[in-house]
N, C-alpha and C positions, 0 to 999 in steps of 0.2 A: 151286540156282536160287532167287532171291527170289520172294516171292509176287507182286510186280509183274510180273516176267518170266513167272511161271506163268500169271497172268491173261492176259497178252499172248499166250502160247502157246495158251491155251484158246480164244482168239477169232480164231485164224488163218483158220478156214473161214468165209467170209461166208454169210449166210442167203439171199442172192439175188445176182443179178448187178448190178454197178454199172458205169456207163460208165468206160472206161479213163481214168485221169488225173484223175477227179473226186475231190476231197479229201473225206474223211469229214467229216460235219457237226461243227462245234466242240462242239455239245452232247453228241454221242456220245463224242468224245475226252475231254471233261471227265468224263462218267459213268464211262468206262473207268478213268481215272486215279484218280478218287475210290474206286472199288471196289477197285482194285489196292492202293491204300494202306491201305484198311480190312483187307483180307486179310493184308497184310504186317504190320499191327499186331496181328494175332491175333483179329480179329472173325470169328466163324464162323456166327452166327445173324442173319438179316435178315428183317424183317417188312415187306411191301409192301402198301400200300393203293392202290386203283385211282385213276388220274387221268391227265390229259393232259400237264400240265407236267412230271410225273415220268417220262414215257415214255422218255427217253433211257436210263434205268436198266434198262429191261425186257430188251433183248437181251443186255446185259452180265450181268445177274443170271442169265438163263437159261443162258448159256454157262458162267459160273463154277460154277453149281450142277451142270450136266452134267459138269463136270470134277472134281467132288467137293471144290471149294474152300470152298463155303459151303452152308448149308441155308437155303432160302427158304420163307416161309409167306405166302400171299396172304390178307389179311383185309379184308373189305368195309368195316367201320366203323373209322375212325381212332381213336376212343376205345378200342375193343376192342384195336386193333393196338398202341397204346401200352402197355396192360397186358400183352398177350402178350409183347412185348419185355421188359417189366419182369420177368415170370416167368422168361423165358429167362436173364436176367442173374442173378436170384436163384438159379436152379439152378446156374449156373456158380460163384457164390460159395460154395455148399455144397460144391463140389468144389475149392475154393481156387483157382479161375480168376477173375481179376479183369478179363478182357477184357469190354468192354461188348457188349450186343446192340444192333442198329441197327433203327430203324423209318424207312421212307421214305414220304413223303406228297407229294401235289400241293400247290398253293398255296391260299391263302384260308382258309375256315373249316376245311378239313381239318387245318391246322396247329393251330388253336385247340382241336380235339377231343383233342389230345394232352395238354392242360393237366392234367387230373386225374392221369394217370400221371406226368407231370413233377413235380408237387408231391409225390407219394408217393416218387418216386426221390430227390428233394432231401432230404426229411425222413428217409428211411431210409438214405441213403448208398449208393444202388444205381447202378452205372455204366450209363448209358443214352445212346445216340447218337440224336439226332433229325436225320435227313437230310431237310430240307424244301426241295422244289423251289420256285422263285420266278420271277417276271417280272424282266426287266432293270430296272436302277435308274431309267431314264428314264420308266418307266411308273408308278412309285409316286406316289400322290397325284394322278393325272390322271383317275381314274374308270375306268381300264381294267378289263376284266372279270376277276373273281376275283383282284384285286390289292389287297394291304393292306400295312401295315408289319409284316413278320414278325419282324424281328430284335429287336424290343423286346417281343414278345408274352409271353414267359415271365418278364420282369422279373428279380428277384434269384434265381429258382429254379434257373437254369442256372449252371454253373461258368464257362463262357465261351461266346461266340458267334463262329463263323467265318462270314464273309460272302464267298462266292466270286463275283466279278463274272462276267457272261456273256462268252463268247467268249475266254477266256484263251488257249487253244491257238492261236487265230487271231491275237490281238494280240501275244502274246509269242513265238510259235513253239513247236513241241512240245518242243524241247530245253530251253527255259527254263520252259515251263508245267508240264511233268510234275514236276520237283522242287519247284516252287513250290506246286502243289496238294498233292503228297504231303507236303510239310513241314507244311502247314496241317492236313491230316487227322491226321498223327502227333501234332501238338500237341493236337488235339481229343481223340483217343483217350487220351492220357496225362492230360489234364485230367479225363476221365470216370473213369479208373482211380484217380486220386488218389495215385499212387505218389510224386509229388514234393510235392504239397500236403497229403497225408494227409486229403484231403477228397473222396472219390469222390462222383459224382452225375451228373446229366444235363448234356449238352452239346449245343448246337444247331449244326449245319453247314447254313447256308442256301446252296443252290446255285442260282444264277440261270442260266436257259437262254433263249436267243433262238432263234426258229425258223431253220432247220427242226429239229423235234424228233424226227422219224422218220428213222432211218438204219439202214444195214446193219451188222451186226457184222463188221467187217473186220479185217485184220491190219496196217493201215497204222500203228497205234500202235506195233507191235512194231519198226518200222524206226527208231524214235527212240531206241532203247536206253534205256528208262526206268531211272532210278536206283532201287535198292531203298530203301524207307523203313526204314532200319536201326533195329532195336529199341534201346532204351536199354540200355547196358551197366551192370553193377553198379558199375563205377568211376565212372560219370557221375552217379550218384545221390548227392547230398550227404547227409552224416550228419544224424541228428536233432539239433536244436539242444540244447545243454547249458544255455543261459541261459534264464531265465524268459521266457515268451511274452507276459507283460503287465508293465507297469511296477510296481515295488514301491510299496506303499501309503505315502503320506506322511501328515503330521499333518492335512492338510486333506481327505483322502479316506478313505472307510470301508475296513476291511481287506478285501482280496480273497484268494481261495484261492491258495495257492502252486501254480504250474504248472511241472512239470518233465518232462524226458525222460530224463535220464541215470539217476536212481535206479531207474526201472522199466523200463529197457531190457532186452531179452532177454539172459540170461546163459547162455552155452554150458557144458554139462556134458560134458566129454570122454568119460567112461565112462557117462554116463546115471544115475549113482548120486549121491544127495544126500550132501553132506559132513556127518557128524554134528557136527562142530565148529561148523557154522553153524546147527544146530537152534535155533529161537527158544526163549526161556525160557518157562516155564509161567506162567499167572496172569492173562491178559487175556480179558475176556468180550467177544467180538465176533460180528458177523453178516456174512455175505456175501449181497448182494442182486444178482441178475442178471436183467435185463429182456431184451426182444427184441433179438436180434443178427442181423445179416445174414452175419457172418463167423464165425470160430471163437473169438471172444473168450470166449464162455460156458464153453468147456472150461477156460480158465485160471481162471475164477471157481470152478468146481467143484474143480479141483486145489488151489487155495488153501484152500478150505473143508475139504477132507480133510486137508491138511497141518496146518492150525491147529486142527483139531477144532472148528470153528465151525459153527453151524447155517447151512444153505443155503436161502435163499428165492429160488427160481428159477421164472420164468414158463415156460409150455409151449414157447414159441419161442426160449428162451434158449440151447438147446444144452447147458444145465448141469443139467437136471432129472433127475438120476440119482445113484446111489451112496448111501453110508450117511448122508451129512449132509443130504440133501434132505428138507425138510418139505413134505408134500403139502398140509396144511390150514393153511398159514401165515397166509393172509388172515383166515380165521375166528378163528384163535388170537389174532392181534393185536387183534381186536375184543372179546375177553373181558377181564375184570379180571385174570385170571391172566396172559394174554398181555401186557397193558399193564404189569404189574409186572415181568415178565421183560425186556421190551424196554427198560424204564426202567433196567435194570442194565447195558445194553450200553455198553461204553466205546469201542469202535471199530466202525465200519461201513465195509465196502468195497463199492462200487457199480460194476457193469459193465453195459453195454448201456443199454437204454431202458425202465426199469420204468414202466409206466403203466396197468396193468390194475385195480388196486384202490386205493380211497381209504385203506385202512389202511396200505399201504406208502407212499403219498404222505405221509401224516401222520408216519410213522416218519422219513422222510428230511427232513422239515421241522423236526425237532427240532435244537436247538443244543447239547444237553449231550453227546452222543457225538461223537467226532472222526470225520468222514466223509471217506474217501479215494475219489476217483473214478478208475478206470482206463479209459482210452479208447485204441482203436486208430486213431482218426481225429482230425481237428482239431475235432470237435464232441463234446459230452458232455451228459449229462442232470444238471441241478442246478436243478430248478424253483424251489425255495425259496431258493436262493443260500446254502445252509448248508454246502457242501463246504469242508473245511479245506484240502484239497490235491487237485490234479488231476494225474495222471501219464500221460504218453504211453507206450504200450507198442507194441512192434513186432509183426510177424507171429507168430501163434500157430500153430506148425507141429507141435509134439509136446510133450505134457505127460504126466506120470505120474498116473493116477487109480486108483481102487480096481479098475477093470476093465482091468488091464494087458494082458490078452489081446485087448482090442478092437482090431481092425485099422482103419487109416485108410481113408476112402473113396478110390476111385481119383481121380486128378487129371488134368487136361489138361496137356499139355506146358507147362512153366513157362518164362518168359523168363529171361534171365540174372539180372535183379534178384531175381526170385522164388526162383530156385535158390540164389542166394547167401544169401538170408534164411532158408533152411530150416535150422533148428538145433534142438537140444533145449533146452527151457526148464528151468532149474534153479530150481524153485519155492521151495525153502528159501532160496536166495540172494536171490530176489526179495522174499520175505517179510521177510528180514533188512534188505534195503535200504529197505523201507518202514517198518521198525520194528514189524512185526506179530508178536505173541507168541501162542503156543498157549494155548488156554483150559484151565482146570482141568477134570478129567473130569466134575465135577458140572454144568457149564454146559450142554453139549448134552444130557445126560441129563435135565435139568430141562425142556428144551423138548420132548423126546420124550414124557416123562411127561405134560406138560400137553396135548400134542396127543392123547394117548391118552384123556384125560378129556373130550374134546369129544363131544357127542351123536353117536350113530351116524346115518349117513345112512339114510333109509327104504329098505327093500327094494323094488326095482323090480318084481319079479315078471314076469309075462308081458305086462302092459300096456305099450304103447309110450308112453314119456314122453320129453321132450327130453333130460333127464339120461341116461337109460338108452341112448338112441340115440347120443348123442355119445360116451359111454364105450365103447359097442360098436364104433364106428368107430375110435376110438383104439386099442383092444385089437387090432383086426384089422390095424393098421399096425405093431404091435409084434412080430409074429412073422414068421419067414421060412418060406416054403413049401418043401416038399421035406424032405430029411433034414438033421438037425443044426439048430443055432441060432446058429452063428457066421456072421458076414458072409461072403458068398460061397458058402455052402452052399445048394443048392436055388435057388429063385427069390427075389430080394431082396424085402424088404417094400416095399409101395407107399409112396411119399412122401405126406405128409399136409399138406394146405392147409386153413386154418381161416378161417371168416368172422370179421371183426374186431370184431363186436359181442358178443352174448351167447354165441355158440358158443365162443369162446376163453375166456370167463370161466367157462363151465361146466367146460371141460376143466381150467382152472387150479384149480378147486375139487375136482375129482373124480379127476384122472389120477394113478395111482401113478407112482413114479420110472421113467423109461424104461430099457429094457435097451440093451445095446450093439449090437443088431442093426439097429435102425431109425434112419433119419435124423431129426433134429429137425423138428418141424412148422414150417410157414411161414405167416405171416400178414402182411398189409399194415398193420403197426402204426406206420408212420412218422407218418401223419396219421389212421390208424385209421378210414378211411371204408369204407363197405360196397361202394362202386362198384368194378367191375373185378375182383372176386374170382374169378369163373369164368374170365375171360380170363387172369388171373395163373396160375391152376392149369393152364390150357391151355399157357401158355408153359413152365411147369415140366415138364409132360408131354412137350412136344416137344423140350426141350433135354437131358433126362436120358437115361440109357441105356435102350434098349428092353428090355422084359421086366419092369421094376419097376412102371411105371404110377403113377398119382396118384389118390388119393381126396381129394375136397374136400367138407367138410361145412359147410352154410350153413343159415340160416333161410329162410323163404319170401320175405321181402322182399328179401333179398340175392340170391336166385335170380332173382326177377322183374326186379330192377334191372339184371341183366347177362345175362339169358337168351339174347339174340341172339348173344352171344359163342360159344355152342355151335354156331352154324351154320357151315358150311364150303362152299367151292366144290367143284364136282365133280372138279376136278383136285387137290384137297388130300387128303393122307392122313388116315385116321381116327385120332384120338389115343387112347392108352390112358388114359382118364379116366373116373372114376366120380364122379358128383355125388350126394351124399346130402343131400336137402332135408328139414329138420326143419320140417314145416308145422304151426305152432301158431297160425295165423290172425292174423298181424300182428307188429308190432314190440313185443313185450311187455317188452323191456328197460326201457322207461320205467316199468313197474310196480315196478321195484326202486329207483326214484329217488323224489324227494319229490313228484312231480306228482300221483299219484292222491289224495293227502290233501287237495289244494286244488282239485281239478277234478271237476266233476260227471261221473258215469259216461258219459252219452252224449257229452259233449264230449271226455272223455279217449279214448273209443273211436274217435271220428272223427278227432281231431287228433293223437293220439299212437300208438295201436295201429294204426290204419288198416288193418284187414283187407281183403284184396283178393278179387275175385271170379273170378280167372283159374283155368282148369283146367290145373294144372301138368303132369299126366301127358299131356294132349293136346298141350300146347305142346312138351314134350320130344320126343314122337313126331314132331311136325311138323318139328323140327330134326334128325331123323335118329337120335335116341338110343333104345336099348332101355330099356324102363321096367319097374321092379319096384315093387310096392306091397305090402310085407309088412304083415301085420295083427297079428303078435305079435313079441315079442323073439326067440323061437326062429326065426321066419321071417326076421327081419332078420339074425340071426347066420349063418343058412344062406346068405343072399345075399352076406354079407361073407367067407365062408369061403374063397373062391378068389381067385386072382390077378386083377388088373384087365386086361382085354383089350377093346379097342374103347371106344366111347362109350356110357355108360349113365347113367340117372338112377334113383335109389332114392327114391321119394316116400314119406316117413314121415309119416302123419297122426297127430300125437302129441298126447296129452293134456298140458296144461300141468302141470308139476311145480312147481319152485321159481320159475322165471321163464321168460319167453319167449325166443326167439332171433330177433334181427334179423339 
């Protein structure tokens, strides 16, 4: 049975009596068809914000959730709702599930409140569906209540906009309206997934409703024999282009990076063993730089670094920060004369993901002397200075050999035909050979390790609560599995870790040792790197991942206060397994690490940049229904972090400033 028919079956029992022969409202039939098509396309998580124009979705959502077809979360504030859905989609991508999460709103300013989450989803390549209820076309521009031009609200940030007119089931008849609406929804989901465009991101489906908006959940739609919105088959997906995606440079144009798909396409290794005849030659000094990734691309970067014996410069959210090649203190090292001399000897640099945390790496990637290759799994890539010599499109990263060959893959949701067909083993040696990458001489990586070892030791934290010590303690707590053993699946899984996008993630980048194979990579909203929506994103991750693992999110006091209301929930909503660790160092002291303190008088700097707040964080957390812990020493903090995450709690860490503050 298709999901369309399953939804129809789920709504056979009406919620109340309707007069015989009275047709179901067109708005309800439209809502039923939209939801059926979403479920059929693989959407499992829906966030709903309250409203009247979106009311036709309510009985359909309730029945579909009761039938086990979807999970629904009701969120009061649309800004929070957008980020909750974003977190749900991020959690899915960590499980290699590309189905978008959906957020449903009423009309007017409710839609505008989704904009911050939409911009982050656009920049980070996160599949997100915006189901925006709207007034009929004839009311737009008339001054009608709660009516505005919604279809142009997000500008270029959305991949496509579907605008469904009001009353399609009445105007076309159910037999024609159901496949018409279903086809548009399928188109929207595929645009959000980016399987054809290689450009996942947000998509808006604007659904116009004309009264009556209230209707009974009836079975009349089931009589129309709705057609299933068939998933795309593997054979229907065109292969990646083998020709360059941009015109060749002419004498009148500056040279552009070569952009290819074929040389870096996944190479299947039948037996999983690399061919020794294809081992690269020795002798090239190279670096692998991996920034933030939403998918598994970072694992490929790590595998390349290990195969080539190149140093690995990996950010905490890259999914690559592990293994023997990872340099923990790469940012500090690049800022020293010895690090500058070493990086000046690099002949090749391979870049994956979105590196953006440190100025030293940005300066490294702005150089023109090494040959820089960018590997990207989407149609977008990071090349801020325009120095990339070549950009290579790579396919789905399903399986690669790394130093931790015993590491098991995370469980995945059922894959569609296209995803199943794309699952194959990466032959990293063949990929390196196709890119012309050669292994480094043994002295190359050794020189980097020795130089890192000569960096000044970090100060001992002791028992005093400092931002550095607290962030590192949270990270360490998410690197172990509770219960017996240390392999994935033994005992209780490690909590997922979500990071504030300002100083918190930078502290971790400077301090965190290479990750083990037990814990999932941390998550942060580094697409546009804003602090807003961090708690809501973490809530979405907690709601969409497997129960029992939980989520820890570590933020500064400003990030917490900016999004604190996202922790509130309706009385009918389940309590999430979410622990918020607030590093309270009295304001956004990230600015103290920049140039502003040197040119700004202290009182002005404190008011306009640090901006310490007067809120009682513990009281606010309790008012929102969270259990509150207030450790006074590092030992007390580690004790709080020693167990699994169950329910909603806030750990308020009043920390003495160490190196810099956390925003």
